[in-house]
PyMOL commands that place a pseudoatom at each C-alpha (Angstrom):
pseudoatom trace, name=CA, resn=MET, resi=1, chain=A, elem=C, hetatm=0, pos=[0.000, 0.000, 0.000]
pseudoatom trace, name=CA, resn=SER, resi=2, chain=A, elem=C, hetatm=0, pos=[1.340, 3.450, -0.864]
pseudoatom trace, name=CA, resn=GLN, resi=3, chain=A, elem=C, hetatm=0, pos=[0.419, 7.098, -0.294]
pseudoatom trace, name=CA, resn=LYS, resi=4, chain=A, elem=C, hetatm=0, pos=[2.016, 10.530, -0.771]
pseudoatom trace, name=CA, resn=ASP, resi=5, chain=A, elem=C, hetatm=0, pos=[3.383, 12.401, 2.218]
pseudoatom trace, name=CA, resn=ASP, resi=6, chain=A, elem=C, hetatm=0, pos=[2.949, 16.150, 2.813]
pseudoatom trace, name=CA, resn=LYS, resi=7, chain=A, elem=C, hetatm=0, pos=[5.856, 16.843, 0.442]
pseudoatom trace, name=CA, resn=GLY, resi=8, chain=A, elem=C, hetatm=0, pos=[4.259, 14.846, -2.344]
pseudoatom trace, name=CA, resn=ILE, resi=9, chain=A, elem=C, hetatm=0, pos=[6.734, 12.004, -2.064]
pseudoatom trace, name=CA, resn=GLN, resi=10, chain=A, elem=C, hetatm=0, pos=[5.361, 8.521, -2.597]
pseudoatom trace, name=CA, resn=ARG, resi=11, chain=A, elem=C, hetatm=0, pos=[5.735, 6.439, 0.550]
pseudoatom trace, name=CA, resn=TYR, resi=12, chain=A, elem=C, hetatm=0, pos=[5.127, 2.736, 0.894]
pseudoatom trace, name=CA, resn=LYS, resi=13, chain=A, elem=C, hetatm=0, pos=[3.705, 0.984, 3.901]
pseudoatom trace, name=CA, resn=VAL, resi=14, chain=A, elem=C, hetatm=0, pos=[3.998, -2.772, 4.344]
pseudoatom trace, name=CA, resn=SER, resi=15, chain=A, elem=C, hetatm=0, pos=[0.695, -4.273, 5.460]
pseudoatom trace, name=CA, resn=LYS, resi=16, chain=A, elem=C, hetatm=0, pos=[0.871, -6.967, 8.109]
pseudoatom trace, name=CA, resn=SER, resi=17, chain=A, elem=C, hetatm=0, pos=[-0.875, -10.220, 7.378]
pseudoatom trace, name=CA, resn=LYS, resi=18, chain=A, elem=C, hetatm=0, pos=[-2.592, -12.319, 10.041]
pseudoatom trace, name=CA, resn=TYR, resi=19, chain=A, elem=C, hetatm=0, pos=[0.401, -14.638, 9.896]
pseudoatom trace, name=CA, resn=ASP, resi=20, chain=A, elem=C, hetatm=0, pos=[2.732, -11.708, 10.646]
pseudoatom trace, name=CA, resn=GLU, resi=21, chain=A, elem=C, hetatm=0, pos=[0.606, -10.756, 13.632]
pseudoatom trace, name=CA, resn=LEU, resi=22, chain=A, elem=C, hetatm=0, pos=[0.643, -14.265, 15.033]
pseudoatom trace, name=CA, resn=GLY, resi=23, chain=A, elem=C, hetatm=0, pos=[4.342, -14.730, 14.403]
pseudoatom trace, name=CA, resn=THR, resi=24, chain=A, elem=C, hetatm=0, pos=[6.104, -18.056, 14.487]
pseudoatom trace, name=CA, resn=THR, resi=25, chain=A, elem=C, hetatm=0, pos=[5.529, -18.956, 18.125]
pseudoatom trace, name=CA, resn=ILE, resi=26, chain=A, elem=C, hetatm=0, pos=[3.353, -21.899, 19.060]
pseudoatom trace, name=CA, resn=PHE, resi=27, chain=A, elem=C, hetatm=0, pos=[2.327, -23.736, 22.251]
pseudoatom trace, name=CA, resn=GLN, resi=28, chain=A, elem=C, hetatm=0, pos=[2.022, -20.498, 24.214]
pseudoatom trace, name=CA, resn=SER, resi=29, chain=A, elem=C, hetatm=0, pos=[0.301, -22.208, 27.121]
pseudoatom trace, name=CA, resn=ILE, resi=30, chain=A, elem=C, hetatm=0, pos=[-0.423, -20.773, 30.542]
pseudoatom trace, name=CA, resn=GLU, resi=31, chain=A, elem=C, hetatm=0, pos=[-0.529, -24.232, 32.115]
pseudoatom trace, name=CA, resn=ILE, resi=32, chain=A, elem=C, hetatm=0, pos=[2.059, -25.251, 34.713]
pseudoatom trace, name=CA, resn=GLU, resi=33, chain=A, elem=C, hetatm=0, pos=[3.334, -27.933, 32.327]
pseudoatom trace, name=CA, resn=LYS, resi=34, chain=A, elem=C, hetatm=0, pos=[4.097, -26.699, 28.826]
pseudoatom trace, name=CA, resn=ILE, resi=35, chain=A, elem=C, hetatm=0, pos=[6.547, -27.056, 25.960]
pseudoatom trace, name=CA, resn=GLN, resi=36, chain=A, elem=C, hetatm=0, pos=[9.965, -25.576, 26.685]
pseudoatom trace, name=CA, resn=THR, resi=37, chain=A, elem=C, hetatm=0, pos=[10.383, -22.052, 25.297]
pseudoatom trace, name=CA, resn=LYS, resi=38, chain=A, elem=C, hetatm=0, pos=[13.277, -23.060, 23.039]
pseudoatom trace, name=CA, resn=ASP, resi=39, chain=A, elem=C, hetatm=0, pos=[10.993, -25.449, 21.145]
pseudoatom trace, name=CA, resn=ALA, resi=40, chain=A, elem=C, hetatm=0, pos=[7.779, -23.400, 21.154]
pseudoatom trace, name=CA, resn=ASN, resi=41, chain=A, elem=C, hetatm=0, pos=[8.166, -22.323, 17.528]
pseudoatom trace, name=CA, resn=LEU, resi=42, chain=A, elem=C, hetatm=0, pos=[7.016, -23.488, 14.118]
pseudoatom trace, name=CA, resn=THR, resi=43, chain=A, elem=C, hetatm=0, pos=[10.474, -24.597, 12.992]
pseudoatom trace, name=CA, resn=SER, resi=44, chain=A, elem=C, hetatm=0, pos=[10.908, -27.051, 15.871]
pseudoatom trace, name=CA, resn=PHE, resi=45, chain=A, elem=C, hetatm=0, pos=[7.314, -28.215, 15.581]
pseudoatom trace, name=CA, resn=THR, resi=46, chain=A, elem=C, hetatm=0, pos=[7.649, -28.859, 11.844]
pseudoatom trace, name=CA, resn=ASN, resi=47, chain=A, elem=C, hetatm=0, pos=[10.785, -30.916, 12.419]
pseudoatom trace, name=CA, resn=GLU, resi=48, chain=A, elem=C, hetatm=0, pos=[9.131, -33.061, 15.092]
pseudoatom trace, name=CA, resn=ILE, resi=49, chain=A, elem=C, hetatm=0, pos=[5.910, -33.513, 13.133]
pseudoatom trace, name=CA, resn=ASN, resi=50, chain=A, elem=C, hetatm=0, pos=[7.868, -34.665, 10.086]
pseudoatom trace, name=CA, resn=LYS, resi=51, chain=A, elem=C, hetatm=0, pos=[9.735, -37.199, 12.244]
pseudoatom trace, name=CA, resn=THR, resi=52, chain=A, elem=C, hetatm=0, pos=[6.397, -38.444, 13.572]
pseudoatom trace, name=CA, resn=PHE, resi=53, chain=A, elem=C, hetatm=0, pos=[4.968, -38.742, 10.063]
pseudoatom trace, name=CA, resn=SER, resi=54, chain=A, elem=C, hetatm=0, pos=[8.014, -40.760, 9.001]
pseudoatom trace, name=CA, resn=ASN, resi=55, chain=A, elem=C, hetatm=0, pos=[8.125, -43.021, 12.060]
pseudoatom trace, name=CA, resn=TYR, resi=56, chain=A, elem=C, hetatm=0, pos=[4.450, -43.964, 12.031]
pseudoatom trace, name=CA, resn=GLN, resi=57, chain=A, elem=C, hetatm=0, pos=[3.639, -44.284, 8.316]
pseudoatom trace, name=CA, resn=ILE, resi=58, chain=A, elem=C, hetatm=0, pos=[1.557, -41.110, 8.258]
pseudoatom trace, name=CA, resn=ASN, resi=59, chain=A, elem=C, hetatm=0, pos=[2.750, -40.779, 4.712]
pseudoatom trace, name=CA, resn=THR, resi=60, chain=A, elem=C, hetatm=0, pos=[-0.145, -39.677, 2.516]
pseudoatom trace, name=CA, resn=CYS, resi=61, chain=A, elem=C, hetatm=0, pos=[-2.005, -36.389, 2.295]
pseudoatom trace, name=CA, resn=ILE, resi=62, chain=A, elem=C, hetatm=0, pos=[-5.186, -37.809, 3.786]
pseudoatom trace, name=CA, resn=ARG, resi=63, chain=A, elem=C, hetatm=0, pos=[-3.354, -39.390, 6.722]
pseudoatom trace, name=CA, resn=LYS, resi=64, chain=A, elem=C, hetatm=0, pos=[-1.478, -36.166, 7.480]
pseudoatom trace, name=CA, resn=ILE, resi=65, chain=A, elem=C, hetatm=0, pos=[-4.674, -34.127, 7.203]
pseudoatom trace, name=CA, resn=HIS, resi=66, chain=A, elem=C, hetatm=0, pos=[-6.547, -36.310, 9.682]
pseudoatom trace, name=CA, resn=PHE, resi=67, chain=A, elem=C, hetatm=0, pos=[-3.605, -36.479, 12.084]
pseudoatom trace, name=CA, resn=LEU, resi=68, chain=A, elem=C, hetatm=0, pos=[-3.140, -32.705, 12.110]
pseudoatom trace, name=CA, resn=ALA, resi=69, chain=A, elem=C, hetatm=0, pos=[-6.875, -32.010, 12.391]
pseudoatom trace, name=CA, resn=GLN, resi=70, chain=A, elem=C, hetatm=0, pos=[-7.227, -34.318, 15.385]
pseudoatom trace, name=CA, resn=THR, resi=71, chain=A, elem=C, hetatm=0, pos=[-4.121, -33.134, 17.224]
pseudoatom trace, name=CA, resn=TYR, resi=72, chain=A, elem=C, hetatm=0, pos=[-5.031, -29.504, 16.511]
pseudoatom trace, name=CA, resn=HIS, resi=73, chain=A, elem=C, hetatm=0, pos=[-8.311, -30.097, 18.312]
pseudoatom trace, name=CA, resn=GLU, resi=74, chain=A, elem=C, hetatm=0, pos=[-6.830, -32.184, 21.127]
pseudoatom trace, name=CA, resn=SER, resi=75, chain=A, elem=C, hetatm=0, pos=[-4.159, -29.587, 21.927]
pseudoatom trace, name=CA, resn=GLU, resi=76, chain=A, elem=C, hetatm=0, pos=[-6.591, -26.685, 21.734]
pseudoatom trace, name=CA, resn=ARG, resi=77, chain=A, elem=C, hetatm=0, pos=[-5.140, -25.377, 18.469]
pseudoatom trace, name=CA, resn=PHE, resi=78, chain=A, elem=C, hetatm=0, pos=[-1.541, -26.328, 19.257]
pseudoatom trace, name=CA, resn=VAL, resi=79, chain=A, elem=C, hetatm=0, pos=[-1.497, -24.367, 22.502]
pseudoatom trace, name=CA, resn=ASN, resi=80, chain=A, elem=C, hetatm=0, pos=[-1.718, -26.885, 25.348]
pseudoatom trace, name=CA, resn=THR, resi=81, chain=A, elem=C, hetatm=0, pos=[0.112, -30.157, 25.814]
pseudoatom trace, name=CA, resn=TYR, resi=82, chain=A, elem=C, hetatm=0, pos=[-1.242, -30.591, 29.330]
pseudoatom trace, name=CA, resn=GLU, resi=83, chain=A, elem=C, hetatm=0, pos=[-4.848, -30.924, 30.390]
pseudoatom trace, name=CA, resn=GLY, resi=84, chain=A, elem=C, hetatm=0, pos=[-4.229, -28.888, 33.541]
pseudoatom trace, name=CA, resn=LEU, resi=85, chain=A, elem=C, hetatm=0, pos=[-6.882, -30.420, 35.791]
pseudoatom trace, name=CA, resn=THR, resi=86, chain=A, elem=C, hetatm=0, pos=[-6.652, -30.249, 39.591]
pseudoatom trace, name=CA, resn=THR, resi=87, chain=A, elem=C, hetatm=0, pos=[-9.206, -33.049, 39.876]
pseudoatom trace, name=CA, resn=VAL, resi=88, chain=A, elem=C, hetatm=0, pos=[-10.034, -35.641, 37.233]
pseudoatom trace, name=CA, resn=PRO, resi=89, chain=A, elem=C, hetatm=0, pos=[-13.053, -37.863, 36.467]
pseudoatom trace, name=CA, resn=SER, resi=90, chain=A, elem=C, hetatm=0, pos=[-13.137, -41.164, 38.324]
pseudoatom trace, name=CA, resn=ASN, resi=91, chain=A, elem=C, hetatm=0, pos=[-12.443, -43.101, 35.115]
pseudoatom trace, name=CA, resn=TYR, resi=92, chain=A, elem=C, hetatm=0, pos=[-8.961, -41.551, 34.771]
pseudoatom trace, name=CA, resn=LYS, resi=93, chain=A, elem=C, hetatm=0, pos=[-6.730, -44.496, 35.685]
pseudoatom trace, name=CA, resn=GLY, resi=94, chain=A, elem=C, hetatm=0, pos=[-3.980, -43.316, 38.005]
pseudoatom trace, name=CA, resn=GLY, resi=95, chain=A, elem=C, hetatm=0, pos=[-5.709, -40.039, 38.810]
pseudoatom trace, name=CA, resn=VAL, resi=96, chain=A, elem=C, hetatm=0, pos=[-4.414, -36.487, 38.339]
pseudoatom trace, name=CA, resn=ASP, resi=97, chain=A, elem=C, hetatm=0, pos=[-0.850, -37.604, 37.673]
pseudoatom trace, name=CA, resn=PHE, resi=98, chain=A, elem=C, hetatm=0, pos=[-1.866, -39.382, 34.496]
pseudoatom trace, name=CA, resn=GLN, resi=99, chain=A, elem=C, hetatm=0, pos=[-4.209, -36.866, 32.892]
pseudoatom trace, name=CA, resn=GLY, resi=100, chain=A, elem=C, hetatm=0, pos=[-3.966, -35.779, 29.257]
pseudoatom trace, name=CA, resn=ARG, resi=101, chain=A, elem=C, hetatm=0, pos=[-0.570, -34.835, 27.826]
pseudoatom trace, name=CA, resn=GLY, resi=102, chain=A, elem=C, hetatm=0, pos=[1.016, -34.369, 24.426]
pseudoatom trace, name=CA, resn=ILE, resi=103, chain=A, elem=C, hetatm=0, pos=[-0.651, -33.175, 21.240]
pseudoatom trace, name=CA, resn=LYS, resi=104, chain=A, elem=C, hetatm=0, pos=[-2.931, -36.205, 21.387]
pseudoatom trace, name=CA, resn=GLN, resi=105, chain=A, elem=C, hetatm=0, pos=[-3.560, -35.896, 25.151]
pseudoatom trace, name=CA, resn=ILE, resi=106, chain=A, elem=C, hetatm=0, pos=[-2.456, -39.365, 26.274]
pseudoatom trace, name=CA, resn=THR, resi=107, chain=A, elem=C, hetatm=0, pos=[-4.434, -40.325, 29.385]
pseudoatom trace, name=CA, resn=HIS, resi=108, chain=A, elem=C, hetatm=0, pos=[-4.439, -43.224, 31.935]
pseudoatom trace, name=CA, resn=ASP, resi=109, chain=A, elem=C, hetatm=0, pos=[-1.475, -44.781, 33.719]
pseudoatom trace, name=CA, resn=MET, resi=110, chain=A, elem=C, hetatm=0, pos=[-1.467, -47.976, 31.634]
pseudoatom trace, name=CA, resn=ASN, resi=111, chain=A, elem=C, hetatm=0, pos=[-1.123, -45.958, 28.412]
pseudoatom trace, name=CA, resn=TYR, resi=112, chain=A, elem=C, hetatm=0, pos=[1.804, -44.061, 29.890]
pseudoatom trace, name=CA, resn=LEU, resi=113, chain=A, elem=C, hetatm=0, pos=[3.276, -47.419, 30.936]
pseudoatom trace, name=CA, resn=GLU, resi=114, chain=A, elem=C, hetatm=0, pos=[3.011, -48.837, 27.421]
pseudoatom trace, name=CA, resn=TYR, resi=115, chain=A, elem=C, hetatm=0, pos=[4.602, -45.719, 25.917]
pseudoatom trace, name=CA, resn=TYR, resi=116, chain=A, elem=C, hetatm=0, pos=[7.303, -45.794, 28.626]
pseudoatom trace, name=CA, resn=ASP, resi=117, chain=A, elem=C, hetatm=0, pos=[8.204, -49.287, 27.444]
pseudoatom trace, name=CA, resn=LYS, resi=118, chain=A, elem=C, hetatm=0, pos=[8.544, -48.107, 23.866]
pseudoatom trace, name=CA, resn=LYS, resi=119, chain=A, elem=C, hetatm=0, pos=[10.867, -45.252, 24.771]
pseudoatom trace, name=CA, resn=ASN, resi=120, chain=A, elem=C, hetatm=0, pos=[12.928, -47.213, 27.319]
pseudoatom trace, name=CA, resn=ASN, resi=121, chain=A, elem=C, hetatm=0, pos=[13.072, -50.650, 25.664]
pseudoatom trace, name=CA, resn=THR, resi=122, chain=A, elem=C, hetatm=0, pos=[11.335, -52.333, 28.595]
pseudoatom trace, name=CA, resn=ASN, resi=123, chain=A, elem=C, hetatm=0, pos=[8.418, -54.773, 28.675]
pseudoatom trace, name=CA, resn=TYR, resi=124, chain=A, elem=C, hetatm=0, pos=[6.546, -53.921, 31.858]
pseudoatom trace, name=CA, resn=PHE, resi=125, chain=A, elem=C, hetatm=0, pos=[3.205, -53.499, 30.101]
pseudoatom trace, name=CA, resn=LYS, resi=126, chain=A, elem=C, hetatm=0, pos=[3.358, -56.812, 28.251]
pseudoatom trace, name=CA, resn=ASN, resi=127, chain=A, elem=C, hetatm=0, pos=[5.002, -58.917, 30.952]
pseudoatom trace, name=CA, resn=ASN, resi=128, chain=A, elem=C, hetatm=0, pos=[3.771, -57.383, 34.205]
pseudoatom trace, name=CA, resn=PHE, resi=129, chain=A, elem=C, hetatm=0, pos=[0.395, -55.865, 33.483]
pseudoatom trace, name=CA, resn=LYS, resi=130, chain=A, elem=C, hetatm=0, pos=[-1.533, -56.889, 30.362]
pseudoatom trace, name=CA, resn=GLY, resi=131, chain=A, elem=C, hetatm=0, pos=[-3.774, -59.842, 31.103]
pseudoatom trace, name=CA, resn=LYS, resi=132, chain=A, elem=C, hetatm=0, pos=[-2.816, -59.817, 34.779]
pseudoatom trace, name=CA, resn=ASN, resi=133, chain=A, elem=C, hetatm=0, pos=[-4.947, -56.844, 35.790]
pseudoatom trace, name=CA, resn=LYS, resi=134, chain=A, elem=C, hetatm=0, pos=[-8.636, -57.160, 36.542]
pseudoatom trace, name=CA, resn=THR, resi=135, chain=A, elem=C, hetatm=0, pos=[-11.165, -55.826, 34.028]
pseudoatom trace, name=CA, resn=GLY, resi=136, chain=A, elem=C, hetatm=0, pos=[-11.114, -52.033, 34.141]
pseudoatom trace, name=CA, resn=GLU, resi=137, chain=A, elem=C, hetatm=0, pos=[-8.145, -51.944, 36.536]
pseudoatom trace, name=CA, resn=GLY, resi=138, chain=A, elem=C, hetatm=0, pos=[-5.377, -49.447, 35.892]
pseudoatom trace, name=CA, resn=LEU, resi=139, chain=A, elem=C, hetatm=0, pos=[-1.699, -49.788, 36.712]
pseudoatom trace, name=CA, resn=THR, resi=140, chain=A, elem=C, hetatm=0, pos=[-1.850, -47.864, 39.997]
pseudoatom trace, name=CA, resn=GLN, resi=141, chain=A, elem=C, hetatm=0, pos=[-4.723, -50.018, 41.204]
pseudoatom trace, name=CA, resn=TYR, resi=142, chain=A, elem=C, hetatm=0, pos=[-2.903, -53.172, 40.118]
pseudoatom trace, name=CA, resn=ILE, resi=143, chain=A, elem=C, hetatm=0, pos=[0.298, -52.260, 41.995]
pseudoatom trace, name=CA, resn=ASP, resi=144, chain=A, elem=C, hetatm=0, pos=[-1.726, -51.388, 45.093]
pseudoatom trace, name=CA, resn=ARG, resi=145, chain=A, elem=C, hetatm=0, pos=[-3.534, -54.737, 44.949]
pseudoatom trace, name=CA, resn=VAL, resi=146, chain=A, elem=C, hetatm=0, pos=[-0.758, -57.173, 44.012]
pseudoatom trace, name=CA, resn=LYS, resi=147, chain=A, elem=C, hetatm=0, pos=[2.127, -57.627, 46.455]
pseudoatom trace, name=CA, resn=LYS, resi=148, chain=A, elem=C, hetatm=0, pos=[4.409, -59.420, 43.982]
pseudoatom trace, name=CA, resn=HIS, resi=149, chain=A, elem=C, hetatm=0, pos=[3.810, -57.070, 41.072]
pseudoatom trace, name=CA, resn=ARG, resi=150, chain=A, elem=C, hetatm=0, pos=[7.442, -57.254, 39.835]
pseudoatom trace, name=CA, resn=TYR, resi=151, chain=A, elem=C, hetatm=0, pos=[7.869, -53.511, 39.400]
pseudoatom trace, name=CA, resn=PRO, resi=152, chain=A, elem=C, hetatm=0, pos=[10.934, -51.749, 40.867]
pseudoatom trace, name=CA, resn=GLU, resi=153, chain=A, elem=C, hetatm=0, pos=[10.454, -49.932, 44.145]
pseudoatom trace, name=CA, resn=GLY, resi=154, chain=A, elem=C, hetatm=0, pos=[9.090, -46.457, 43.519]
pseudoatom trace, name=CA, resn=PHE, resi=155, chain=A, elem=C, hetatm=0, pos=[8.239, -47.250, 39.894]
pseudoatom trace, name=CA, resn=LEU, resi=156, chain=A, elem=C, hetatm=0, pos=[5.035, -45.182, 39.909]
pseudoatom trace, name=CA, resn=GLU, resi=157, chain=A, elem=C, hetatm=0, pos=[7.073, -42.090, 40.814]
pseudoatom trace, name=CA, resn=THR, resi=158, chain=A, elem=C, hetatm=0, pos=[9.412, -42.877, 37.932]
pseudoatom trace, name=CA, resn=LEU, resi=159, chain=A, elem=C, hetatm=0, pos=[6.428, -43.160, 35.615]
pseudoatom trace, name=CA, resn=LYS, resi=160, chain=A, elem=C, hetatm=0, pos=[4.980, -39.861, 36.868]
pseudoatom trace, name=CA, resn=LYS, resi=161, chain=A, elem=C, hetatm=0, pos=[8.250, -38.094, 36.042]
pseudoatom trace, name=CA, resn=PHE, resi=162, chain=A, elem=C, hetatm=0, pos=[8.293, -39.736, 32.625]
pseudoatom trace, name=CA, resn=ALA, resi=163, chain=A, elem=C, hetatm=0, pos=[4.705, -38.620, 31.967]
pseudoatom trace, name=CA, resn=LYS, resi=164, chain=A, elem=C, hetatm=0, pos=[5.747, -34.975, 32.238]
pseudoatom trace, name=CA, resn=LYS, resi=165, chain=A, elem=C, hetatm=0, pos=[8.054, -35.386, 29.254]
pseudoatom trace, name=CA, resn=LEU, resi=166, chain=A, elem=C, hetatm=0, pos=[4.932, -35.558, 27.059]
pseudoatom trace, name=CA, resn=SER, resi=167, chain=A, elem=C, hetatm=0, pos=[3.843, -32.092, 28.140]
pseudoatom trace, name=CA, resn=THR, resi=168, chain=A, elem=C, hetatm=0, pos=[7.232, -30.372, 28.334]
pseudoatom trace, name=CA, resn=GLU, resi=169, chain=A, elem=C, hetatm=0, pos=[9.415, -31.932, 25.615]
pseudoatom trace, name=CA, resn=LEU, resi=170, chain=A, elem=C, hetatm=0, pos=[8.214, -31.386, 22.059]
pseudoatom trace, name=CA, resn=SER, resi=171, chain=A, elem=C, hetatm=0, pos=[9.691, -34.609, 20.705]
pseudoatom trace, name=CA, resn=TYR, resi=172, chain=A, elem=C, hetatm=0, pos=[7.698, -36.644, 23.244]
pseudoatom trace, name=CA, resn=ALA, resi=173, chain=A, elem=C, hetatm=0, pos=[4.555, -34.535, 22.737]
pseudoatom trace, name=CA, resn=CYS, resi=174, chain=A, elem=C, hetatm=0, pos=[4.546, -35.335, 19.014]
pseudoatom trace, name=CA, resn=ASP, resi=175, chain=A, elem=C, hetatm=0, pos=[5.952, -38.857, 19.053]
pseudoatom trace, name=CA, resn=SER, resi=176, chain=A, elem=C, hetatm=0, pos=[3.463, -40.056, 21.676]
pseudoatom trace, name=CA, resn=ALA, resi=177, chain=A, elem=C, hetatm=0, pos=[0.634, -38.959, 19.382]
pseudoatom trace, name=CA, resn=GLY, resi=178, chain=A, elem=C, hetatm=0, pos=[2.143, -40.930, 16.501]
pseudoatom trace, name=CA, resn=TRP, resi=179, chain=A, elem=C, hetatm=0, pos=[2.643, -43.955, 18.740]
pseudoatom trace, name=CA, resn=TYR, resi=180, chain=A, elem=C, hetatm=0, pos=[-1.007, -43.898, 19.793]
pseudoatom trace, name=CA, resn=TRP, resi=181, chain=A, elem=C, hetatm=0, pos=[-2.106, -43.355, 16.185]
pseudoatom trace, name=CA, resn=GLU, resi=182, chain=A, elem=C, hetatm=0, pos=[-0.210, -46.451, 15.083]
pseudoatom trace, name=CA, resn=ARG, resi=183, chain=A, elem=C, hetatm=0, pos=[-1.318, -48.561, 18.050]
pseudoatom trace, name=CA, resn=GLU, resi=184, chain=A, elem=C, hetatm=0, pos=[-4.976, -47.877, 17.359]
pseudoatom trace, name=CA, resn=LYS, resi=185, chain=A, elem=C, hetatm=0, pos=[-4.528, -48.417, 13.589]
pseudoatom trace, name=CA, resn=ILE, resi=186, chain=A, elem=C, hetatm=0, pos=[-5.979, -44.985, 12.874]
pseudoatom trace, name=CA, resn=ASN, resi=187, chain=A, elem=C, hetatm=0, pos=[-4.357, -44.798, 9.454]
pseudoatom trace, name=CA, resn=GLU, resi=188, chain=A, elem=C, hetatm=0, pos=[-6.986, -47.278, 8.306]
pseudoatom trace, name=CA, resn=SER, resi=189, chain=A, elem=C, hetatm=0, pos=[-9.811, -44.925, 9.292]
pseudoatom trace, name=CA, resn=ALA, resi=190, chain=A, elem=C, hetatm=0, pos=[-7.977, -41.937, 7.836]
pseudoatom trace, name=CA, resn=ASP, resi=191, chain=A, elem=C, hetatm=0, pos=[-7.591, -43.803, 4.544]
pseudoatom trace, name=CA, resn=ARG, resi=192, chain=A, elem=C, hetatm=0, pos=[-11.372, -44.096, 4.462]
pseudoatom trace, name=CA, resn=ASP, resi=193, chain=A, elem=C, hetatm=0, pos=[-11.607, -40.354, 5.162]
pseudoatom trace, name=CA, resn=ASN, resi=194, chain=A, elem=C, hetatm=0, pos=[-13.927, -41.134, 8.062]
pseudoatom trace, name=CA, resn=VAL, resi=195, chain=A, elem=C, hetatm=0, pos=[-13.665, -38.309, 10.611]
pseudoatom trace, name=CA, resn=LYS, resi=196, chain=A, elem=C, hetatm=0, pos=[-16.215, -39.861, 12.942]
pseudoatom trace, name=CA, resn=GLN, resi=197, chain=A, elem=C, hetatm=0, pos=[-14.359, -43.153, 13.099]
pseudoatom trace, name=CA, resn=VAL, resi=198, chain=A, elem=C, hetatm=0, pos=[-11.001, -41.422, 13.586]
pseudoatom trace, name=CA, resn=THR, resi=199, chain=A, elem=C, hetatm=0, pos=[-12.515, -39.346, 16.396]
pseudoatom trace, name=CA, resn=LEU, resi=200, chain=A, elem=C, hetatm=0, pos=[-13.926, -42.464, 18.068]
pseudoatom trace, name=CA, resn=LYS, resi=201, chain=A, elem=C, hetatm=0, pos=[-10.472, -44.039, 18.113]
pseudoatom trace, name=CA, resn=ILE, resi=202, chain=A, elem=C, hetatm=0, pos=[-8.879, -40.852, 19.414]
pseudoatom trace, name=CA, resn=ASN, resi=203, chain=A, elem=C, hetatm=0, pos=[-11.207, -40.057, 22.331]
pseudoatom trace, name=CA, resn=GLY, resi=204, chain=A, elem=C, hetatm=0, pos=[-13.622, -42.958, 22.609]
pseudoatom trace, name=CA, resn=GLY, resi=205, chain=A, elem=C, hetatm=0, pos=[-16.670, -40.963, 21.506]
pseudoatom trace, name=CA, resn=ASP, resi=206, chain=A, elem=C, hetatm=0, pos=[-17.677, -38.030, 19.340]
pseudoatom trace, name=CA, resn=LYS, resi=207, chain=A, elem=C, hetatm=0, pos=[-16.669, -35.102, 21.554]
pseudoatom trace, name=CA, resn=GLY, resi=208, chain=A, elem=C, hetatm=0, pos=[-15.816, -32.091, 19.385]
pseudoatom trace, name=CA, resn=LEU, resi=209, chain=A, elem=C, hetatm=0, pos=[-16.780, -33.937, 16.214]
pseudoatom trace, name=CA, resn=ALA, resi=210, chain=A, elem=C, hetatm=0, pos=[-18.089, -30.836, 14.428]
pseudoatom trace, name=CA, resn=GLU, resi=211, chain=A, elem=C, hetatm=0, pos=[-14.845, -28.948, 15.041]
pseudoatom trace, name=CA, resn=ARG, resi=212, chain=A, elem=C, hetatm=0, pos=[-12.760, -31.935, 13.986]
pseudoatom trace, name=CA, resn=GLU, resi=213, chain=A, elem=C, hetatm=0, pos=[-14.750, -32.159, 10.758]
pseudoatom trace, name=CA, resn=THR, resi=214, chain=A, elem=C, hetatm=0, pos=[-14.235, -28.446, 10.131]
pseudoatom trace, name=CA, resn=TYR, resi=215, chain=A, elem=C, hetatm=0, pos=[-10.489, -28.680, 10.726]
pseudoatom trace, name=CA, resn=THR, resi=216, chain=A, elem=C, hetatm=0, pos=[-10.282, -31.653, 8.356]
pseudoatom trace, name=CA, resn=LEU, resi=217, chain=A, elem=C, hetatm=0, pos=[-12.070, -29.722, 5.613]
pseudoatom trace, name=CA, resn=ASN, resi=218, chain=A, elem=C, hetatm=0, pos=[-9.903, -26.652, 6.206]
pseudoatom trace, name=CA, resn=LEU, resi=219, chain=A, elem=C, hetatm=0, pos=[-6.748, -28.701, 5.907]
pseudoatom trace, name=CA, resn=LYS, resi=220, chain=A, elem=C, hetatm=0, pos=[-7.938, -30.226, 2.643]
pseudoatom trace, name=CA, resn=THR, resi=221, chain=A, elem=C, hetatm=0, pos=[-8.097, -26.688, 1.296]
pseudoatom trace, name=CA, resn=ILE, resi=222, chain=A, elem=C, hetatm=0, pos=[-4.682, -25.788, 2.724]
pseudoatom trace, name=CA, resn=PHE, resi=223, chain=A, elem=C, hetatm=0, pos=[-3.130, -28.974, 1.318]
pseudoatom trace, name=CA, resn=ASP, resi=224, chain=A, elem=C, hetatm=0, pos=[-4.906, -28.394, -2.034]
pseudoatom trace, name=CA, resn=TYR, resi=225, chain=A, elem=C, hetatm=0, pos=[-5.949, -31.967, -1.461]
pseudoatom trace, name=CA, resn=GLU, resi=226, chain=A, elem=C, hetatm=0, pos=[-7.607, -32.651, -4.801]
pseudoatom trace, name=CA, resn=LYS, resi=227, chain=A, elem=C, hetatm=0, pos=[-4.301, -31.937, -6.541]
pseudoatom trace, name=CA, resn=CYS, resi=228, chain=A, elem=C, hetatm=0, pos=[-2.165, -33.765, -4.007]
pseudoatom trace, name=CA, resn=ILE, resi=229, chain=A, elem=C, hetatm=0, pos=[0.225, -36.178, -5.718]
pseudoatom trace, name=CA, resn=ASN, resi=230, chain=A, elem=C, hetatm=0, pos=[0.336, -38.573, -2.787]
pseudoatom trace, name=CA, resn=LYS, resi=231, chain=A, elem=C, hetatm=0, pos=[-3.403, -38.215, -2.130]
pseudoatom trace, name=CA, resn=LYS, resi=232, chain=A, elem=C, hetatm=0, pos=[-4.098, -41.641, -0.632]
for i in range(1, 232): cmd.bond("trace and resi %d" % i, "trace and resi %d" % (i + 1))
show_as sticks, trace
zoom trace
């Protein structure tokens, strides 16, 4: 945009776009647990998302669109990687310490345990929990009930510290979402372009379905999906 000043000289003014106003920061949470400042930027996020895409076969336009739409919703538009609850519903296994974290919002102590195994090359979930717990029993309840549970002393405290990595370290926040996506075979639902089915696998119901559908449609426009070479 240009205009003449009081001396008749043409002056040019650069107009700021919405992108300029927002800048390149991301994950600007006010929660007590949040992504470290050094990684709260689009460059770091892009790098970690691309690693996640590569590691978990999220390798077509439609898979990437569904993954981004769902995690955008789960993280409240890439702001929060921690649910930030002081009290949690009774169905949260392990209680407050194992509430939602990461861009997918991993919840429940047994899910944290299974992801802990992946990142630490251990087999506690498979060998010391799965099939040994009662129906509907979480890890904390299992350890409290079983005297010979075969976990190291103080293991729950170790797991609680590990859980915080998902809310404070960007690599864990993104990778945990990819891990869950692969575990639940969500690529199959994404391939069918079925937002409702993807949402069911992500949160066990249809909470926020309308927004998730909107984000999916918006991303199809952003990706220019109909012209995408690697469409499906």
